[in-house]
C-alpha positions as a LaTeX table, in Angstrom:
\begin{tabular}{lrrr}
\hline
Residue & $x$ (\AA) & $y$ (\AA) & $z$ (\AA) \\
\hline
Met1 & $-33.50$ & $-28.86$ & 255.70 \\
Asn2 & $-36.89$ & $-27.99$ & 257.18 \\
Lys3 & $-35.31$ & $-25.07$ & 259.00 \\
Phe4 & $-33.81$ & $-23.83$ & 255.71 \\
Ile5 & $-37.19$ & $-24.02$ & 253.96 \\
Leu6 & $-38.86$ & $-22.11$ & 256.81 \\
Ile7 & $-36.22$ & $-19.36$ & 256.63 \\
Leu8 & $-36.60$ & $-19.19$ & 252.85 \\
Phe9 & $-40.39$ & $-18.96$ & 253.18 \\
Leu10 & $-40.12$ & $-16.12$ & 255.69 \\
Phe11 & $-37.64$ & $-14.28$ & 253.49 \\
Leu12 & $-39.88$ & $-14.58$ & 250.44 \\
Asn13 & $-42.88$ & $-13.41$ & 252.43 \\
Ile14 & $-41.00$ & $-10.33$ & 253.70 \\
Phe15 & $-39.66$ & $-9.66$ & 250.19 \\
Thr16 & $-43.11$ & $-9.92$ & 248.62 \\
Thr17 & $-44.63$ & $-7.62$ & 251.25 \\
Ser18 & $-41.85$ & $-5.11$ & 250.72 \\
Met19 & $-42.33$ & $-5.15$ & 246.96 \\
Ala20 & $-46.08$ & $-4.64$ & 247.36 \\
Gln21 & $-45.40$ & $-1.37$ & 249.20 \\
Asn22 & $-42.71$ & $-0.26$ & 246.73 \\
Arg23 & $-44.95$ & 1.93 & 244.62 \\
Val24 & $-43.81$ & 3.49 & 241.36 \\
Arg25 & $-45.15$ & 6.23 & 239.12 \\
Ala26 & $-47.52$ & 5.48 & 236.26 \\
Arg27 & $-44.97$ & 6.16 & 233.52 \\
Val28 & $-42.55$ & 3.60 & 234.97 \\
Leu29 & $-45.26$ & 0.99 & 234.32 \\
Gly30 & $-45.78$ & 2.04 & 230.71 \\
Ile31 & $-48.77$ & 4.31 & 231.30 \\
Glu32 & $-47.95$ & 7.30 & 229.11 \\
Pro33 & $-51.05$ & 9.39 & 228.39 \\
Gly34 & $-50.86$ & 11.72 & 225.44 \\
Ile35 & $-48.19$ & 12.50 & 222.86 \\
Leu36 & $-46.08$ & 15.20 & 224.49 \\
Thr37 & $-42.82$ & 14.78 & 226.43 \\
Pro38 & $-42.56$ & 15.33 & 230.21 \\
Gly39 & $-39.90$ & 17.56 & 231.73 \\
Lys40 & $-36.85$ & 16.33 & 233.64 \\
Trp41 & $-38.77$ & 15.57 & 236.83 \\
Asn42 & $-42.19$ & 15.08 & 235.23 \\
Ala43 & $-43.44$ & 17.44 & 237.93 \\
Ile44 & $-44.74$ & 20.96 & 238.48 \\
Thr45 & $-41.18$ & 21.85 & 239.50 \\
Asp46 & $-40.08$ & 21.48 & 235.87 \\
Val47 & $-41.43$ & 25.03 & 235.52 \\
Lys48 & $-38.47$ & 27.25 & 236.37 \\
Gly49 & $-38.63$ & 28.77 & 239.84 \\
Val50 & $-41.47$ & 26.64 & 241.20 \\
Ser51 & $-40.86$ & 24.76 & 244.45 \\
Val52 & $-43.01$ & 22.44 & 246.55 \\
Gly53 & $-42.93$ & 21.76 & 250.29 \\
Gln54 & $-44.99$ & 19.33 & 252.34 \\
Lys55 & $-45.67$ & 18.37 & 255.95 \\
Thr56 & $-47.31$ & 15.02 & 256.62 \\
Leu57 & $-49.17$ & 14.42 & 259.89 \\
Ile58 & $-49.74$ & 10.81 & 260.93 \\
Ile59 & $-50.44$ & 10.93 & 264.66 \\
Gly60 & $-51.90$ & 8.13 & 266.76 \\
Asp61 & $-54.78$ & 6.23 & 265.20 \\
Ser62 & $-56.86$ & 9.17 & 264.01 \\
Val63 & $-54.82$ & 12.04 & 262.50 \\
Arg64 & $-54.11$ & 11.48 & 258.82 \\
Thr65 & $-53.62$ & 14.84 & 257.16 \\
Gly66 & $-51.08$ & 17.52 & 256.28 \\
Val67 & $-50.26$ & 20.53 & 254.14 \\
Thr68 & $-48.71$ & 20.96 & 250.70 \\
Val69 & $-47.41$ & 24.35 & 249.55 \\
Ile70 & $-46.52$ & 25.55 & 246.06 \\
Leu71 & $-44.24$ & 28.58 & 245.70 \\
Pro72 & $-44.37$ & 30.20 & 242.22 \\
His73 & $-40.92$ & 31.75 & 242.68 \\
Gln74 & $-38.22$ & 32.04 & 245.32 \\
Gly75 & $-38.50$ & 35.76 & 246.01 \\
Asn76 & $-40.96$ & 37.86 & 247.97 \\
Leu77 & $-44.29$ & 36.90 & 246.43 \\
Phe78 & $-46.11$ & 39.83 & 247.96 \\
Gln79 & $-43.72$ & 42.33 & 246.40 \\
Glu80 & $-43.50$ & 40.47 & 243.06 \\
Lys81 & $-46.90$ & 38.90 & 242.48 \\
Val82 & $-47.53$ & 36.41 & 239.69 \\
Pro83 & $-50.43$ & 36.63 & 237.23 \\
Ala84 & $-53.04$ & 33.98 & 237.96 \\
Ala85 & $-56.57$ & 32.80 & 237.26 \\
Val86 & $-59.12$ & 30.49 & 238.83 \\
Phe87 & $-61.64$ & 28.14 & 237.26 \\
Val88 & $-64.31$ & 26.46 & 239.40 \\
Gly89 & $-65.56$ & 23.14 & 238.04 \\
Asn90 & $-67.92$ & 22.55 & 240.97 \\
Gly91 & $-68.03$ & 25.03 & 243.83 \\
Phe92 & $-68.68$ & 22.72 & 246.78 \\
Gly93 & $-65.52$ & 23.87 & 248.54 \\
Lys94 & $-63.87$ & 26.29 & 250.93 \\
Ala95 & $-61.17$ & 27.73 & 248.66 \\
Ile96 & $-59.76$ & 30.91 & 250.17 \\
Gly97 & $-58.53$ & 33.91 & 248.21 \\
Thr98 & $-60.11$ & 33.05 & 244.88 \\
Thr99 & $-62.34$ & 36.12 & 244.58 \\
Gln100 & $-59.39$ & 38.50 & 244.74 \\
Ile101 & $-57.54$ & 36.40 & 242.16 \\
Glu102 & $-60.62$ & 36.75 & 239.95 \\
Glu103 & $-60.73$ & 40.50 & 240.52 \\
Leu104 & $-57.05$ & 41.45 & 240.30 \\
Gly105 & $-55.58$ & 38.52 & 238.37 \\
Asn106 & $-52.61$ & 37.76 & 240.61 \\
Ile107 & $-51.31$ & 35.72 & 243.55 \\
Glu108 & $-49.30$ & 37.25 & 246.40 \\
Thr109 & $-48.68$ & 34.31 & 248.79 \\
Pro110 & $-47.65$ & 30.69 & 248.42 \\
Ile111 & $-50.55$ & 28.41 & 247.46 \\
Ala112 & $-51.37$ & 26.00 & 250.28 \\
Leu113 & $-53.44$ & 22.81 & 250.13 \\
Thr114 & $-54.84$ & 21.11 & 253.24 \\
Asn115 & $-58.04$ & 19.60 & 254.67 \\
Thr116 & $-61.39$ & 21.38 & 254.74 \\
Leu117 & $-61.59$ & 22.47 & 258.39 \\
Asn118 & $-57.90$ & 23.42 & 258.48 \\
Ala119 & $-58.13$ & 25.82 & 255.54 \\
Phe120 & $-58.78$ & 28.85 & 257.74 \\
Leu121 & $-55.92$ & 28.16 & 260.13 \\
Val122 & $-53.57$ & 27.55 & 257.19 \\
Ala123 & $-54.66$ & 30.87 & 255.66 \\
Asn124 & $-53.74$ & 32.60 & 258.92 \\
Ala125 & $-50.33$ & 30.91 & 258.81 \\
Leu126 & $-49.75$ & 32.28 & 255.29 \\
Val127 & $-50.49$ & 35.77 & 256.63 \\
Asp128 & $-47.96$ & 35.20 & 259.43 \\
Tyr129 & $-45.39$ & 34.03 & 256.88 \\
Thr130 & $-45.92$ & 37.05 & 254.64 \\
Leu131 & $-45.72$ & 39.55 & 257.52 \\
Ser132 & $-42.53$ & 37.93 & 258.81 \\
Asn133 & $-40.63$ & 39.32 & 255.82 \\
Pro134 & $-39.16$ & 42.73 & 256.78 \\
Glu135 & $-39.94$ & 44.05 & 253.29 \\
Asn136 & $-43.63$ & 43.65 & 254.13 \\
Ala137 & $-43.48$ & 45.56 & 257.42 \\
His138 & $-46.10$ & 48.13 & 256.41 \\
Val139 & $-48.47$ & 45.79 & 254.58 \\
Arg140 & $-52.11$ & 46.11 & 255.70 \\
Ser141 & $-53.88$ & 43.65 & 253.38 \\
Ile142 & $-52.90$ & 40.12 & 252.34 \\
Asn143 & $-54.80$ & 37.65 & 250.20 \\
Pro144 & $-53.74$ & 34.13 & 251.32 \\
Val145 & $-54.56$ & 31.38 & 248.82 \\
Val146 & $-55.67$ & 28.04 & 250.26 \\
Gly147 & $-57.33$ & 25.05 & 248.62 \\
Glu148 & $-58.76$ & 22.03 & 250.40 \\
Thr149 & $-60.35$ & 18.62 & 250.15 \\
Asn150 & $-62.22$ & 16.76 & 252.86 \\
Asp151 & $-60.15$ & 13.92 & 254.35 \\
Gly152 & $-62.66$ & 13.32 & 257.18 \\
Trp153 & $-63.17$ & 9.62 & 256.45 \\
Leu154 & $-59.67$ & 8.65 & 257.56 \\
Asn155 & $-58.70$ & 11.79 & 259.44 \\
Asp156 & $-60.13$ & 13.28 & 262.63 \\
Ile157 & $-60.84$ & 16.46 & 260.72 \\
Gln158 & $-62.37$ & 18.29 & 263.69 \\
Ser159 & $-59.03$ & 18.18 & 265.49 \\
Arg160 & $-57.66$ & 20.66 & 262.93 \\
Ala161 & $-54.24$ & 19.16 & 263.46 \\
Val162 & $-52.32$ & 21.31 & 260.95 \\
Lys163 & $-50.74$ & 24.18 & 262.90 \\
Thr164 & $-48.87$ & 27.33 & 261.90 \\
Ser165 & $-45.54$ & 25.61 & 262.58 \\
Asp166 & $-46.46$ & 22.86 & 260.10 \\
Val167 & $-47.24$ & 25.37 & 257.36 \\
Leu168 & $-44.01$ & 27.27 & 257.98 \\
Glu169 & $-42.04$ & 24.02 & 257.97 \\
Ala170 & $-43.57$ & 23.08 & 254.62 \\
Ile171 & $-42.72$ & 26.50 & 253.15 \\
Asn172 & $-39.18$ & 26.55 & 254.52 \\
Ser173 & $-38.50$ & 23.02 & 253.26 \\
Ala174 & $-39.87$ & 23.68 & 249.77 \\
Thr175 & $-37.52$ & 22.58 & 246.99 \\
Thr176 & $-37.33$ & 22.32 & 243.26 \\
Gly177 & $-36.70$ & 18.91 & 241.71 \\
Pro178 & $-38.60$ & 15.68 & 242.45 \\
Val179 & $-41.90$ & 15.98 & 244.35 \\
Arg180 & $-43.10$ & 13.36 & 246.81 \\
Glu181 & $-46.44$ & 11.85 & 245.82 \\
Gly182 & $-49.20$ & 9.67 & 247.21 \\
Cys183 & $-49.95$ & 9.70 & 250.95 \\
Val184 & $-48.01$ & 12.85 & 251.77 \\
Gly185 & $-48.84$ & 16.40 & 252.77 \\
Ala186 & $-52.40$ & 17.42 & 251.92 \\
Gly187 & $-52.96$ & 14.01 & 250.33 \\
Thr188 & $-52.24$ & 11.95 & 253.45 \\
Gly189 & $-55.88$ & 11.14 & 254.21 \\
Thr190 & $-57.60$ & 11.49 & 250.83 \\
Met191 & $-59.40$ & 8.94 & 248.64 \\
Cys192 & $-59.68$ & 8.81 & 244.87 \\
Met193 & $-61.94$ & 6.69 & 242.66 \\
Gly194 & $-62.60$ & 4.18 & 245.42 \\
Phe195 & $-58.92$ & 3.78 & 246.28 \\
Lys196 & $-56.31$ & 5.71 & 248.27 \\
Gly197 & $-55.66$ & 9.06 & 246.64 \\
Gly198 & $-53.16$ & 11.77 & 247.43 \\
Ile199 & $-50.70$ & 14.16 & 245.84 \\
Gly200 & $-49.69$ & 13.68 & 242.22 \\
Thr201 & $-47.76$ & 15.76 & 239.71 \\
Ser202 & $-46.68$ & 15.75 & 236.06 \\
Ser203 & $-45.43$ & 18.09 & 233.33 \\
Arg204 & $-45.10$ & 18.54 & 229.58 \\
Val205 & $-42.48$ & 20.44 & 227.58 \\
Leu206 & $-43.67$ & 21.68 & 224.20 \\
Pro207 & $-41.52$ & 21.30 & 221.08 \\
Lys208 & $-39.55$ & 24.40 & 220.08 \\
Asp209 & $-41.74$ & 24.95 & 217.02 \\
Lys210 & $-44.79$ & 24.94 & 219.32 \\
Thr211 & $-43.42$ & 27.68 & 221.61 \\
Gly212 & $-41.15$ & 25.42 & 223.73 \\
Tyr213 & $-42.89$ & 26.38 & 226.97 \\
Thr214 & $-43.38$ & 24.08 & 229.96 \\
Val215 & $-46.63$ & 23.28 & 231.76 \\
Gly216 & $-46.59$ & 21.60 & 235.18 \\
Val217 & $-49.51$ & 20.36 & 237.26 \\
Leu218 & $-49.93$ & 19.27 & 240.87 \\
Val219 & $-53.16$ & 17.65 & 242.11 \\
Gln220 & $-54.70$ & 16.79 & 245.46 \\
Thr221 & $-57.13$ & 13.97 & 244.59 \\
Asn222 & $-60.16$ & 13.17 & 246.71 \\
Phe223 & $-63.02$ & 12.42 & 244.30 \\
Gly224 & $-65.03$ & 9.52 & 242.92 \\
Gly225 & $-66.41$ & 8.12 & 239.69 \\
Ile226 & $-65.66$ & 5.13 & 237.51 \\
Leu227 & $-61.89$ & 4.82 & 237.21 \\
Thr228 & $-60.58$ & 4.81 & 233.66 \\
Ile229 & $-56.87$ & 4.59 & 232.86 \\
Asn230 & $-55.74$ & 5.27 & 229.30 \\
Gly231 & $-59.25$ & 4.36 & 228.20 \\
Ala232 & $-59.35$ & 1.02 & 230.06 \\
Pro233 & $-62.33$ & 0.46 & 232.42 \\
Val234 & $-60.21$ & $-0.31$ & 235.49 \\
Gly235 & $-62.77$ & 0.62 & 238.14 \\
Lys236 & $-65.49$ & $-1.39$ & 236.48 \\
Glu237 & $-63.37$ & $-4.52$ & 236.09 \\
Leu238 & $-62.14$ & $-4.23$ & 239.69 \\
Asn239 & $-65.80$ & $-3.87$ & 240.76 \\
Asn240 & $-64.97$ & $-0.70$ & 242.66 \\
Tyr241 & $-66.91$ & 2.20 & 241.22 \\
Tyr242 & $-69.84$ & 4.52 & 241.82 \\
Met243 & $-73.24$ & 2.76 & 241.76 \\
Ala244 & $-71.72$ & $-0.72$ & 241.59 \\
Asn245 & $-74.14$ & $-3.23$ & 243.07 \\
Asp246 & $-73.67$ & $-3.83$ & 246.81 \\
Val247 & $-70.33$ & $-1.99$ & 246.86 \\
Pro248 & $-69.98$ & 0.83 & 249.44 \\
Tyr249 & $-68.48$ & 3.78 & 247.64 \\
Val250 & $-67.79$ & 7.40 & 248.60 \\
Val251 & $-68.30$ & 9.44 & 245.43 \\
Asp252 & $-68.29$ & 12.93 & 246.95 \\
Gly253 & $-64.98$ & 14.62 & 247.57 \\
Ser254 & $-62.91$ & 17.21 & 245.80 \\
Cys255 & $-59.96$ & 17.83 & 243.54 \\
Met256 & $-57.50$ & 20.72 & 243.70 \\
Ile257 & $-55.50$ & 21.31 & 240.53 \\
Ile258 & $-52.56$ & 23.74 & 240.53 \\
Ile259 & $-51.06$ & 24.69 & 237.16 \\
Ala260 & $-47.75$ & 26.45 & 236.57 \\
Thr261 & $-46.31$ & 27.56 & 233.25 \\
Asp262 & $-43.36$ & 29.64 & 232.10 \\
Ala263 & $-45.40$ & 30.93 & 229.18 \\
Pro264 & $-46.14$ & 34.68 & 229.45 \\
Leu265 & $-49.91$ & 34.40 & 229.52 \\
Ser266 & $-52.55$ & 37.02 & 230.14 \\
Val267 & $-54.96$ & 36.40 & 232.98 \\
Arg268 & $-57.62$ & 35.64 & 230.40 \\
Asn269 & $-55.51$ & 32.92 & 228.77 \\
Leu270 & $-54.48$ & 31.55 & 232.18 \\
Lys271 & $-58.18$ & 31.04 & 232.85 \\
Arg272 & $-58.59$ & 29.33 & 229.49 \\
Leu273 & $-55.68$ & 27.06 & 230.41 \\
Ala274 & $-57.28$ & 26.26 & 233.77 \\
Lys275 & $-60.57$ & 25.37 & 232.09 \\
Arg276 & $-58.88$ & 22.80 & 229.85 \\
Ser277 & $-57.37$ & 20.91 & 232.78 \\
Tyr278 & $-60.89$ & 20.06 & 233.91 \\
Leu279 & $-61.23$ & 17.85 & 230.82 \\
Ala280 & $-58.74$ & 15.44 & 232.40 \\
Leu281 & $-61.17$ & 14.61 & 235.22 \\
Gly282 & $-63.54$ & 13.19 & 232.63 \\
Arg283 & $-60.72$ & 11.22 & 231.03 \\
Val284 & $-60.02$ & 9.43 & 234.32 \\
Gly285 & $-63.72$ & 8.70 & 234.91 \\
Ser286 & $-64.91$ & 11.51 & 237.18 \\
Phe287 & $-68.20$ & 13.32 & 236.61 \\
Ser288 & $-67.69$ & 15.94 & 239.35 \\
Ser289 & $-70.34$ & 14.82 & 241.82 \\
Asn290 & $-72.60$ & 17.16 & 243.77 \\
Gly291 & $-70.30$ & 17.15 & 246.80 \\
Ser292 & $-67.06$ & 17.57 & 244.89 \\
Gly293 & $-65.24$ & 20.88 & 245.23 \\
Asp294 & $-63.17$ & 21.08 & 242.06 \\
Tyr295 & $-60.97$ & 24.18 & 241.84 \\
Ile296 & $-58.19$ & 24.96 & 239.39 \\
Ile297 & $-55.59$ & 27.70 & 239.93 \\
Ala298 & $-53.20$ & 28.57 & 237.10 \\
Phe299 & $-50.26$ & 30.98 & 237.23 \\
Ser300 & $-47.35$ & 32.12 & 235.07 \\
Thr301 & $-43.78$ & 32.33 & 236.33 \\
Asp302 & $-42.39$ & 34.47 & 233.50 \\
Glu303 & $-40.58$ & 37.32 & 235.26 \\
Arg304 & $-41.66$ & 39.79 & 232.57 \\
Val305 & $-45.32$ & 39.43 & 233.55 \\
Gln306 & $-44.87$ & 39.62 & 237.32 \\
Val307 & $-46.88$ & 42.32 & 239.05 \\
Pro308 & $-44.86$ & 44.60 & 241.37 \\
Tyr309 & $-46.55$ & 45.68 & 244.59 \\
Arg310 & $-45.55$ & 49.27 & 244.02 \\
Ser311 & $-45.05$ & 50.60 & 240.53 \\
Gly312 & $-44.67$ & 54.15 & 239.27 \\
Glu313 & $-45.50$ & 53.10 & 235.71 \\
Gln314 & $-48.58$ & 54.53 & 234.04 \\
Glu315 & $-48.57$ & 51.71 & 231.50 \\
Arg316 & $-46.97$ & 48.29 & 231.18 \\
Met317 & $-45.60$ & 46.69 & 228.04 \\
Ile318 & $-45.56$ & 42.93 & 228.66 \\
Pro319 & $-45.30$ & 39.89 & 226.35 \\
Asp320 & $-48.42$ & 37.84 & 225.76 \\
Val321 & $-48.87$ & 34.52 & 223.97 \\
Pro322 & $-51.58$ & 35.15 & 221.35 \\
Asn323 & $-54.79$ & 33.15 & 221.24 \\
Asp324 & $-53.87$ & 31.17 & 218.15 \\
Lys325 & $-50.73$ & 29.84 & 219.85 \\
Met326 & $-52.58$ & 28.51 & 222.90 \\
Ser327 & $-53.68$ & 25.09 & 221.59 \\
Pro328 & $-50.37$ & 23.31 & 222.32 \\
Leu329 & $-50.55$ & 24.62 & 225.89 \\
Phe330 & $-54.13$ & 23.36 & 226.18 \\
Leu331 & $-53.01$ & 19.88 & 225.13 \\
Ala332 & $-50.08$ & 20.00 & 227.56 \\
Val333 & $-52.26$ & 20.85 & 230.54 \\
Val334 & $-54.79$ & 18.09 & 229.83 \\
Glu335 & $-52.05$ & 15.47 & 229.48 \\
Ser336 & $-50.22$ & 16.70 & 232.60 \\
Thr337 & $-53.38$ & 16.72 & 234.72 \\
Glu338 & $-54.38$ & 13.22 & 233.63 \\
Glu339 & $-50.95$ & 11.79 & 234.44 \\
Ala340 & $-50.75$ & 13.67 & 237.74 \\
Ile341 & $-54.01$ & 12.01 & 238.81 \\
Tyr342 & $-52.66$ & 8.59 & 237.84 \\
Asn343 & $-49.49$ & 9.29 & 239.85 \\
Ser344 & $-51.54$ & 10.19 & 242.91 \\
Leu345 & $-53.14$ & 6.73 & 242.71 \\
Phe346 & $-50.10$ & 4.65 & 241.78 \\
Met347 & $-47.89$ & 6.23 & 244.44 \\
Ala348 & $-50.43$ & 5.98 & 247.27 \\
Thr349 & $-50.31$ & 3.11 & 249.78 \\
Asp350 & $-52.90$ & 1.49 & 252.04 \\
Met351 & $-53.90$ & 3.81 & 254.86 \\
Lys352 & $-55.59$ & 3.00 & 258.17 \\
Gly353 & $-57.19$ & 5.91 & 259.98 \\
Gln354 & $-59.78$ & 6.86 & 262.57 \\
His355 & $-62.30$ & 4.29 & 263.82 \\
Gly356 & $-60.13$ & 1.56 & 262.31 \\
Arg357 & $-61.15$ & 2.53 & 258.79 \\
Val358 & $-58.86$ & 1.31 & 256.01 \\
Val359 & $-58.61$ & 2.61 & 252.46 \\
Lys360 & $-56.77$ & 0.27 & 250.11 \\
Ala361 & $-54.38$ & 1.51 & 247.46 \\
Leu362 & $-54.97$ & 0.73 & 243.80 \\
Pro363 & $-53.93$ & $-2.93$ & 243.30 \\
Ile364 & $-51.04$ & $-2.65$ & 240.85 \\
Ala365 & $-50.82$ & $-6.21$ & 239.54 \\
Lys366 & $-54.55$ & $-6.49$ & 238.85 \\
Thr367 & $-54.60$ & $-3.04$ & 237.27 \\
Leu368 & $-51.75$ & $-3.88$ & 234.92 \\
Arg369 & $-53.51$ & $-7.05$ & 233.79 \\
Ile370 & $-56.59$ & $-5.00$ & 232.94 \\
Leu371 & $-54.49$ & $-2.44$ & 231.07 \\
Asp372 & $-52.74$ & $-5.17$ & 229.10 \\
Lys373 & $-56.06$ & $-6.76$ & 228.24 \\
His374 & $-57.19$ & $-3.46$ & 226.72 \\
Lys375 & $-53.75$ & $-2.64$ & 225.23 \\
Ala376 & $-53.66$ & 0.51 & 227.34 \\
Arg377 & $-49.98$ & 0.60 & 228.29 \\
Ile378 & $-46.52$ & 0.18 & 226.85 \\
Lys379 & $-44.87$ & $-2.89$ & 228.35 \\
Lys380 & $-41.46$ & $-2.03$ & 229.79 \\
\hline
\end{tabular}
């Protein structure tokens, strides 16, 4: 009998531990910010043509990093560029390629996200990738687009562990459909709001009478503040927030936000769309600290607005969503960004990195009790 009880105890302990690591997305737990409906995957890949690839590097006791790539379409991006815009919330960052996006209004390589000191090597890998296409044999100028956040608390960032082969593997493995979230790719070593951060994604599909377009967002979260979920003061009640008494807290960091839409938007309205996503950082409790590099890149996948590398046209006649039809898209991007940030937290797990440092994931059970107390979720 005693032996049976011991076996049962061990089984329950293993089962409980397993369940604790079985993370689920925010919406599964009844956290449904906003009023709009997500797409099939509730991901940036709900926007037709967009694919995401990732390479995660967990090596020894000190490398905790990786790369995440977003491909706006499946063709030759250099030959068929996509219109794009950049908005900088706080410019403490090493984003590469943004000035040319500002000047010309387009993107001609995949968008890569990684850690701060690896950004330059990853940019070089994007150049290698672009030149490897025979169609680009005579190209003499390439504008690689790379965003970053600093994962140097958990990761030996000076090792610059992400290599060209890792970037190419991420690109070649990029797929549409579900996107892995949490401690993967460029989010492997990041922190968010005092807990383990990472990669998160979400989308919204507008009703037909409100244009019917899709907006998808992917985030790399690595910033601090006072965590708020659906209006509930989660960080405060967990006593894990910026300026909490006697609580060590890293508030500086960064957030990369990548926005895709199938709406045929002008560069000007893409920038307006990017600006609105920044509102979501305030909704989750961030105030964009001094050391936070917060960059937003938005692009359109509509084939009619793509920019050919060589064109004999003197003028272009392209569709353009008018200003007074933009408000539904603004709402969609704020909701998608907020939920993507939540997903980066809910899908992340505890991570141990260099010097034995440990960053704990958001405690799900305690968080749900706080949300229920404040009537901030729909019970499933």
